[in-house]
N, C-alpha and C positions, 0 to 999 in steps of 0.2 A: 383326123382320129390319130392316124400313125404318129405323128407328131407328137401330139397329146400323150399319148402309150410310151412313147421312148422317151420326154421327158417324166413322164413319172416313172421309169424302170429308173433311168441315170440317178434320180432324187432318192431313191429307195437303195442303190447301191451304194450311192454316197455316204447314204446313215448307216450302212452296213459296215463303211470302210473305215467312218466315223465311231461306231460303234467298238470296230476292232483294234482300233488306235488308242483308243481311253482306253480300254481294257490291256492292253500291254504298257499304257502308259505308265497305271495304276499299278501292275503286278511290278514295274521296274522300280518305281517310286517303293513299296514296300519291300522290295528288295534291297534296297541301299538301305531303308530305314533299320532293316534290320541287321546289316553288316554296320552303319553306323552304332546301332545299340551294344552289337557283339564286341567291338575296339571297345566302347567304351566301358563293358564290364570289365574287360583284358587290364584299363588305365585306373579302373576304380573310381572313374567319375559318377559324384553323387545323385546327376539326374538319371541315371540309368536303370532302369528296373532289373534287381535283383543285384544292384551294383552294391548295394549295404551299406551307401555312404563311407564308404573304406576311405575316402579320399586317399586313397594311395599309401596309406600310412598302415605299419608292417603291427599286427597284432602282438602281445607279451606272451610269451612262453613261458611256463612253469614248469616243474619236474617232480611227477609225483614219485616220491621215497620210495614205496611198495613197486609198485609195476615197473620203473622205471623209464615211463614213457615221458613226451614232453605234451605236456597239458597247456592248449588255448586258453588265457585270459582274457575277456575281449570288454571295449569299453562299448557306451550304448551306441553308439554312431558304424560298430564293428559288426558283421553278421553272421551268425556259427555256420548258417547254410552257404554263404559265399566259402567257407573252407571244404567243404564237399564237392566230392564229382557230381556232378549235375547231368542231367539227359538233356537231350536236345530241348524236348518239349513236355516238361515237367506238369503234370495236371496242378492247379491250383489247391490247397487247405481243403476249402469251402467244397470244391468239386468231390474230393474221397468222400469229407464228412457226407456228401447227399448220396454218392454211390456207397456207402456204410449203412445209412437210414434205410433209403428201398432198394436196397439189394436187387433181387431179382425184377421188381416191378419198373424200375427205372425204364426209361425206354430207352436209353443207352445203355443197359445193364453188361452186355458183353464187351463193350470200351472201357467198362470200366471194371469192370474184373478182369479185364489186361494190363491194364493201369497199376491195381493194385498189385500184381504177380510182381509188374518193373520194378516196382518199389517196394519188392520183399514185404505186402502187408499179409498177411495169412490171419484164418482167423485162429484163436487159441481155444486150448482145451474148454476153457470156460463160457464159450459163446461169443467172446469180444476180438478185438484188433490189436493187434500190437503195433506204432507205427516206429518205426524205427530208420536209422540213415538218414538220408537227404529231408525226406518229409517231417521227421522230428525236430531235424532242426530247425527246420521254417515253423514249425509250431513255436517251438520256443523261442523263438525271433518275433514271431506274433505274441508273444507274451510280453516281452522286453521290452517292444514297442508303445505296450498300453502301461505300464510299470512307470510310478512315478520315482521310484526309487534306485532305477535304473535312469533315467533322464536326471535324475540329479547326478549322478555319475558313478553310484555303483558296478562293479567290474563282474562278469558271467565268468564261472569257472561249470564246466562241461565235467560232468562226474560219470566215469565211467565203472563206480562201482556205488554202493549205498553208504559208503563211509570212506572219507579224506580226510587226513591231517594234514595242515598247514602250518607254519613257522606265524606268530603273532610278536608283536612288540609289546611286552609286558610294561617296558619303564627305557627312558632315554638313557644311554649309555653315559655313565659318569665320567668324564673326564678331568684328567691332573697333570702336573708337571712333576716330572721324574729328576729329582736331582741325583750328581753320581751317588750311587753304593747305596741310596736310601730304597727301604720296603716300599710296595708297591701296596696302592690302599688298595682294601676289599672291599669290591661293590655287589649288588646285588644281582641276578640273571635280568637280561636285558631281554631275553628271547623266552617263548612258550611256547607248548602247543595248543591249536584248534582246529577242532574235531567237528568236522561238516557231517552231521547224520541226517540223511535226506527225510523229509516227512510228506506226509499223504496229502495233497491238492485235492478234493476231489468236486467234480461238478456235475450238476442233473438236470438237464434239460427236457422238457415234453411238448411233443405238440402233436396236432392230428394227421392222421393219415395223408387226408382229403388236403391240407397243407403245405406237408412234405411235397405230395406229389403235383400240387397245381400250382404253387407261387415259383413264379420267374425269378425271385431274389431269392430261393431259398440257402444257395450256397452263401452269400454275403451275410444274409441274418446269422446262420449256422456259425459262423467262424467267424464275426464281431461278436456274439451274444456270448458264446463259449469263451473267448480267449481274453472278450473284457473283463467277464464276472471272474475269472479265475488269476487273472493280474491285478484286480483291485483286493480279492481276497489275500495274495502274496503281498500285496503293501501291506496291508492293516496286520498280517502275522509279524512281516518285517519291520515294522515302527512297532506293533504294540505286543506280539506275540498273542498268545487265546487264551483267553481267560477262563471258559469251560473246561477246557482240556488242556491242558497246559501242554503235559508229556508230547502231545499229539502235532503240535503245531513249533514252527521257529519261536525262540525265545523274545522276539523283538529285541531293537537296538535300545527303546528307552530304557529298559531292562537289564542292560548289559552293564558288569560291575566295572568301574575307573571311569568312567565315562567325566566330563565335566558336565557341571548342571549350577544355574543360578540361582540365587533364591527365588521363592515367590513371584514372580512378577507383578498380581492383581491388574487393577483396571490399567492399562497403558493411558498416557497424555501424551509421550511423545515416541520417537523408534530409539530412544538409550535402551533399550533391553536388547537389542539388535547389536548393538554398538558394543555393551558389554559381553554378548556371547563371542562374538568375533575377538575381542579383545581375550575372554578364556582362551581361545584357541592358540591364538598369537603367543599368550606366553605359554603355552604346550609347543612353541617352535613348528606352526603351521603357519605356513607364509600367507600373506594376505590374498593373493592372488590365486591361490588353492582351494582355498573357501567355497564350495561348489555354488549351494544352494540353501534354501530357506526351506522348510517343509513345516505345513501346517494345514489346521481343517479352513474351509471356507470361511467360514464364522469370524477369525483372526482378521481377513481380507476384510472382510465388513466392518469392524471396527475399527480398522486401522484406517480405511478408507475414507471413514466422517470424521476424523481429526480434523479439527480445523487450528488455524495459525495460531490461537489464542489472545489475538489484538484486537483490541475492543470496535466492533461493529465490521469484523472481517470473517467473513463463513468461507475463504477459501482453503481449499485442500493443505494440510499441514505438509509442507514440502519435507523431503528425505535428505538426509546427508549423502553426498556424492557417493561414498563406499556403498552405502545400503543401496541406494537406488539402482548399482551395477551389479548389488547382489542376487543372481534367480531366485524368485519366487516361484515354489511350486505348491498351489491349493488341490488338496485333495478331501475327500471324506473320510481316507483310512488312517487319515493324523488322529491324537488323540479329542476327542471331545467328551466331556463327562458333565452328565445331568443338565447340558443343555445352557449352560454358565461357564463355563470351564475349561478351558482348551491348555494346550503345549504344544510349542514349537522345535524343533529341531535344526540345527544349525551344524555343516560340519566340512570336512574335505572325504565328499563321498567316495573317493575313490578306496578309502579304509574300509568299503563294505563290502565282502563278497557275496555275492548272491550263487548258492552252489544249485545245478539242476541236473538231472537224471538224465540222460541222452533219450532212455524209452520212455515213449507217451504209449498209454492205453487207453482204447474206445471201446465200448461195447453198448450194444443196441441192445435194449430192455422190452422187447414187443410184447412176450411173454406175459407180463406183470400188467400191462395196460390194455392190450388191443382188445381182449375177449369183453371189457367191464365198458370203456368207452369208445374205442378205436385212436388208440392213441399208442404214439411209440415214444421212447425214451432213448436221449444218449447220453449214457455216463461215459464221464472222460476224468482221468485223473494222471496229475503230473506230481516229481517226489523232488522236493526243492528246501533249502535251508540256508541262514543268513548267518555271517561271522563276521566278526570286527579285528580286523588284524592290526589295529592300534586305536585303543578304545579312547584314547586322550584325541582324537582326531575330530572327537563328536563333542557338541556343547546343547544341551535341552534347555530350554527355556518353561518353564511348569506354570502352571497356575496363573493364566491367562483371563484374566476375566472380560466377559465378554458384558 
């Protein structure tokens, strides 16, 4: 019996030793992974969380003529949050939203309160929270990640005030050859002012108190729902404007004076209308390689995808010309779709579309309005944004696509 007890004790000791070794190895691997990711962040590697897909490329910088400060201008693959000073373990946007919604009823309310304090998130006099600094930049990056216009190539300009003036190209320069002592030819102005005037985009989300407290994925749902809905609304305004209250929203690139436009396309039978739009851009000195993307409603995709070759008894899909096949195509319900039968598309060098966004995001919890009647809470979030085209001739619309 003594031998059996001794063997049992040895087995138990080996089990404890193995567990300690496994724990130590797991800790070591985790630390190594953290060090690798930290190095990746510093190197700008695209696979690193929060590396922001910068790929090591520096962001463009403009100068605000009023404040004399440098202002970053970002491509879609560059992160605003990456430019900010970051804490070692900053909470996610969704976690902060959950903390704001649940307040003192959250099981980790004290931790959340400390995180809000560390991020300089304090309640404002009207009962909301103003999200600034690092977290505001992360919010904006989440919006941009969901925006079709940003994916197409529109550049982001963070706004430190409600109004920013930048230069725009009103006409390409007129070039002439000068003979000795000859008079210089008079030409019209080449540059003008483009005023970005921040408009307010508001999102209201209601949910039951029970759902907020008991759902394991409430952080992800809040973040995805709010930023996704706001991104779609901002895309729609950036493309079309807003018909019910035009002054309250950006005007929309389809409504900008001076852009190129094809004649009404009608019911397409080929990809020729895309070629025509690209040709119009090339006539205005937009290099073919700089034509960024085609943006249109999914109904256009459906129509074009069903086109056949036209050869008798051949129902194979109509092939695209190589240049059209290489053109990125972004299908979104934010694009024009009129009366269920007519669409419009836009093809452009989207780098000449500027997305201006104020860096302060405000979040308010409206528990008083709904709690007493149906035990609901509501999250009200709003961002202030505007769009502007720095070179209108870099855009070409294809109207009247009959589906």
